[in-house]
C-alpha positions as CSV (number, residue, x, y, z in Angstrom):
1,M,0.0,0.0,0.0
2,A,1.2,3.5,-0.8
3,S,2.4,5.3,2.3
4,L,4.6,7.9,4.0
5,E,7.4,6.5,6.1
6,I,9.3,8.5,8.7
7,R,12.5,6.7,9.6
8,S,14.8,8.0,12.5
9,L,14.1,11.6,11.5
10,T,16.2,14.3,13.2
11,A,15.5,17.9,12.3
12,G,15.7,21.3,13.7
13,Y,17.1,24.8,13.1
14,G,20.7,25.3,12.4
15,S,22.6,22.7,14.5
16,R,19.9,22.6,17.2
17,P,17.7,19.5,16.8
18,V,14.0,19.8,17.7
19,L,13.0,16.3,16.5
20,R,15.3,13.5,17.6
21,D,15.3,10.1,16.0
22,L,11.6,10.2,15.2
23,R,10.2,7.0,13.9
24,A,6.6,6.2,13.1
25,A,4.5,3.4,11.6
26,P,3.8,4.0,7.8
27,L,1.0,6.4,7.2
28,P,-1.1,4.9,4.3
29,E,-2.9,6.9,1.6
30,G,-6.5,7.8,2.4
31,T,-5.6,8.5,6.0
32,L,-6.1,11.7,8.0
33,T,-3.5,11.9,10.8
34,A,-3.7,14.3,13.7
35,L,-0.4,15.7,15.0
36,L,-0.9,16.4,18.7
37,G,1.3,17.6,21.5
38,P,2.1,20.7,23.6
39,N,3.6,23.9,22.3
40,G,7.3,23.3,21.3
41,S,6.9,19.6,20.9
42,G,8.0,19.6,17.2
43,K,4.7,19.5,15.3
44,S,5.3,22.5,13.0
45,T,9.0,21.4,12.6
46,L,7.8,18.0,11.4
47,L,5.5,19.5,8.8
48,K,8.1,22.0,7.5
49,T,10.7,19.2,7.3
50,L,8.3,17.0,5.3
51,A,7.6,19.9,3.0
52,G,11.3,20.5,2.4
53,L,11.3,23.9,4.1
54,N,13.4,22.8,7.0
55,P,16.7,20.8,6.6
56,M,17.0,17.2,7.9
57,L,19.8,16.5,10.3
58,G,19.5,12.8,10.0
59,G,17.1,9.9,9.1
60,D,15.1,9.1,6.0
61,L,11.7,9.8,4.4
62,R,10.0,7.5,1.9
63,L,6.9,8.3,-0.1
64,D,5.3,5.4,-1.9
65,G,8.5,3.4,-1.3
66,A,10.7,5.9,-3.0
67,D,13.3,8.3,-1.6
68,F,11.5,11.5,-0.6
69,A,14.1,13.2,1.5
70,G,16.6,13.4,-1.4
71,L,14.2,15.2,-3.8
72,S,14.9,18.9,-4.6
73,P,12.5,21.4,-3.1
74,A,10.9,21.9,-6.5
75,R,10.4,18.1,-7.0
76,R,9.1,17.7,-3.4
77,A,6.6,20.5,-4.0
78,E,5.1,18.4,-6.8
79,H,4.0,15.8,-4.2
80,A,3.5,17.9,-1.0
81,M,1.3,20.9,-0.2
82,Y,2.1,22.8,3.0
83,M,-0.4,25.3,4.6
84,P,1.4,27.3,7.3
85,Q,-0.1,28.9,10.4
86,A,0.7,32.4,9.2
87,L,-0.8,33.1,5.8
88,P,0.6,35.6,3.2
89,K,-0.6,39.2,3.5
90,G,-1.2,41.8,0.9
91,V,-2.1,39.5,-2.0
92,H,-4.5,41.4,-4.3
93,M,-6.1,38.5,-6.1
94,T,-9.7,37.1,-5.9
95,V,-10.4,33.9,-4.1
96,L,-11.3,32.2,-7.4
97,E,-8.2,33.4,-9.1
98,S,-6.0,32.1,-6.3
99,V,-7.7,28.7,-6.4
100,L,-7.3,28.5,-10.2
101,V,-3.6,29.3,-9.9
102,A,-3.2,26.5,-7.4
103,A,-5.1,24.1,-9.6
104,R,-3.0,24.9,-12.7
105,S,0.2,24.3,-10.7
106,G,-1.1,20.9,-9.7
107,R,-2.4,19.7,-13.0
108,A,-1.0,21.8,-15.9
109,R,-2.5,19.6,-18.7
110,Q,-6.1,19.9,-17.6
111,G,-8.4,22.1,-19.6
112,G,-9.6,25.5,-18.4
113,D,-13.2,24.6,-18.2
114,A,-12.5,21.5,-16.1
115,L,-10.2,23.6,-13.8
116,M,-13.0,26.2,-13.3
117,R,-15.5,23.5,-12.4
118,E,-13.2,21.9,-10.0
119,A,-12.3,25.2,-8.4
120,M,-15.9,26.2,-7.9
121,Q,-16.7,22.7,-6.5
122,V,-14.0,23.0,-3.9
123,L,-15.2,26.4,-2.9
124,A,-18.7,25.1,-2.6
125,E,-17.7,22.1,-0.6
126,L,-16.0,24.4,1.9
127,G,-19.0,26.7,1.9
128,I,-17.2,29.8,0.5
129,N,-18.3,29.9,-3.1
130,H,-20.0,33.2,-2.3
131,L,-16.5,34.6,-1.7
132,A,-15.2,33.7,-5.2
133,S,-15.1,37.3,-6.5
134,R,-13.8,38.8,-3.2
135,Y,-10.2,39.8,-2.9
136,L,-8.0,37.9,-0.5
137,D,-6.7,41.1,1.2
138,E,-10.3,42.1,2.0
139,L,-11.2,38.9,3.8
140,S,-11.3,38.1,7.5
141,G,-8.7,35.8,9.1
142,G,-11.1,32.9,9.0
143,Q,-12.1,33.5,5.4
144,K,-8.5,33.7,4.4
145,Q,-7.8,30.4,6.1
146,L,-10.7,28.7,4.2
147,A,-9.4,30.2,0.9
148,S,-5.9,28.9,1.6
149,L,-7.4,25.5,2.4
150,A,-9.3,25.5,-1.0
151,Q,-6.0,26.2,-2.7
152,A,-4.4,23.3,-1.0
153,L,-7.2,20.9,-1.7
154,V,-7.6,21.7,-5.4
155,R,-4.0,20.7,-6.1
156,R,-4.7,17.1,-4.9
157,P,-1.2,16.5,-3.6
158,R,0.0,13.1,-2.5
159,L,0.9,14.7,0.9
160,L,-1.3,17.4,2.4
161,L,0.4,19.2,5.4
162,L,-1.8,21.5,7.4
163,D,-0.5,23.5,10.3
164,E,-3.4,24.5,12.6
165,P,-6.0,25.0,9.8
166,L,-8.8,25.6,12.3
167,S,-7.1,28.3,14.4
168,A,-9.2,31.2,13.0
169,L,-12.4,29.4,12.3
170,D,-15.8,29.5,14.1
171,L,-17.0,26.4,15.8
172,N,-19.4,25.4,13.0
173,Y,-16.6,25.8,10.4
174,Q,-14.2,23.8,12.4
175,F,-16.5,20.8,12.3
176,H,-17.4,21.3,8.7
177,V,-13.7,21.7,7.6
178,M,-12.7,18.5,9.3
179,D,-15.6,16.6,7.7
180,V,-14.5,18.0,4.3
181,L,-10.8,17.0,4.9
182,R,-11.8,13.4,5.8
183,R,-13.9,13.1,2.6
184,Q,-11.3,14.6,0.4
185,T,-8.5,12.5,1.9
186,A,-10.5,9.3,1.4
187,R,-11.8,10.3,-2.1
188,H,-8.5,11.3,-3.6
189,R,-6.3,8.9,-1.5
190,L,-4.3,11.7,0.1
191,I,-1.9,11.3,3.0
192,T,-3.0,14.1,5.3
193,L,-1.3,15.4,8.4
194,V,-3.1,18.1,10.4
195,V,-1.7,19.9,13.5
196,L,-4.6,20.2,16.0
197,H,-4.8,21.6,19.6
198,D,-8.4,20.5,20.2
199,L,-8.1,16.9,21.3
200,N,-11.8,16.3,21.0
201,I,-11.7,17.2,17.3
202,A,-8.9,14.7,16.8
203,L,-10.9,12.0,18.6
204,R,-13.9,12.7,16.5
205,H,-12.4,13.2,13.0
206,A,-8.9,11.7,12.7
207,D,-8.1,8.2,11.5
208,H,-4.7,8.1,13.2
209,A,-2.8,10.3,15.7
210,L,0.8,11.0,16.5
211,L,1.4,12.5,19.9
212,L,4.7,14.4,20.2
213,H,6.5,15.5,23.4
214,G,9.9,17.1,23.6
215,G,10.7,16.2,20.0
216,A,10.0,12.5,20.5
217,L,7.0,10.3,19.6
218,L,5.1,9.6,22.8
219,A,2.3,7.6,21.3
220,E,0.8,6.7,17.9
221,G,-2.2,4.8,16.7
222,P,-6.0,5.3,16.6
223,P,-6.8,8.5,18.4
224,Q,-8.8,6.7,21.1
225,Q,-5.7,4.7,22.0
226,V,-3.4,7.7,21.8
227,V,-5.4,10.2,23.9
228,T,-5.6,8.6,27.3
229,P,-5.4,9.9,30.9
230,D,-1.8,8.6,31.1
231,T,-0.6,10.2,27.9
232,L,-2.4,13.5,28.7
233,R,-0.6,13.6,32.1
234,R,2.8,12.9,30.6
235,A,2.5,15.2,27.5
236,Y,0.4,18.1,28.9
237,G,0.8,17.8,32.6
238,V,-2.9,17.5,33.3
239,L,-5.2,15.2,35.2
240,A,-7.9,14.3,32.7
241,R,-10.6,11.8,31.8
242,V,-11.7,10.5,28.4
243,E,-15.4,9.7,28.6
244,R,-18.1,9.1,26.0
245,C,-20.8,11.8,25.7
246,P,-24.5,10.8,25.4
247,Q,-24.1,10.5,21.6
248,G,-21.3,8.0,22.1
249,Q,-18.3,10.3,21.1
250,P,-15.2,10.2,23.3
251,Q,-14.5,13.6,25.0
252,V,-11.6,14.9,27.1
253,H,-12.4,16.4,30.5
254,V,-9.6,18.1,32.3
255,D,-9.9,18.0,36.1
256,G,-6.7,19.9,37.0
257,L,-2.9,20.0,36.8
258,A,-0.8,16.9,37.4
259,Q,1.1,17.2,40.7
260,N,4.5,16.5,39.1
261,G,3.9,19.1,36.3
262,L,5.5,19.0,32.9
263,T,9.2,18.8,33.6
264,N,9.6,16.2,36.4
265,G,11.0,12.9,35.3
266,T,12.0,11.6,31.9
267,L,9.9,10.7,28.9
268,T,9.0,7.0,28.7
269,P,7.4,6.3,25.3
270,V,4.2,4.5,25.0
271,A,4.2,1.4,22.8
272,P,2.5,2.0,19.5
273,A,-1.0,0.7,19.2
274,T,-1.4,-2.6,17.4
275,A,-4.2,-1.3,15.1
276,Q,-3.0,0.1,11.7
277,P,-3.7,3.8,10.7
278,G,-6.4,2.8,8.2
279,D,-8.4,0.6,10.6
280,R,-11.1,3.2,11.5
281,R,-14.4,3.6,9.8
282,P,-14.3,4.8,6.2
283,A,-15.1,8.4,5.4
284,T,-18.5,9.1,3.9
285,A,-18.5,10.4,0.4
């Protein structure tokens, strides 16, 4: 099965490593993986390194069995699409124009009419087709985030890397966007990694989860096996429960701070879950 493999990855800034010997089970296509962990744990560094924007200090990356780390930035950009936390400012282009530019860069041979239809379809699926003629520099922060997400989705990359794509969105759009991401990931067989701070969203929408702490992998597997009272105490320093709501969805409830805090003791990794990343329910079309 086609997948992304992260093998003994060490990466950082200059000579200072942030990620140290990071190894994870292969992430198969059609899977949405939540990247979890406290601030400074290495989530953004991992996405930037996968996108080729941050140099590797060691290790190996394989995409569909082929060397991915050795590709030039231009070649890597053909396979990976990275959406950062901070979006570009001062771009005087309409939302539709920006999505068409992204679509052309992803599939240069496709005809103009087909690209237009696909661009409008992505905007409609995200619920922002009414913004098609609006200029990017006139939009609110949340609207810009949705427009940027449309640009990423219309390219249909093998590897979709999203750094906190929900940070500026209202509650209803957070739920809607995650639903769209799961459908698009399954429909187009993408390998999607999403940095999330809301653990309940990860529990509800993700197929797989990687929990980082101090630049190392603390736990991986299905979200309900990764987000536990023990891992929440060790990663976030909180006393928490994971219980099902009346609708049957697991939810995190924080009762207070763990007595030993965040810095006492050393990290003892949790063994990876036995279930594979794609074992959760399929996304609805």
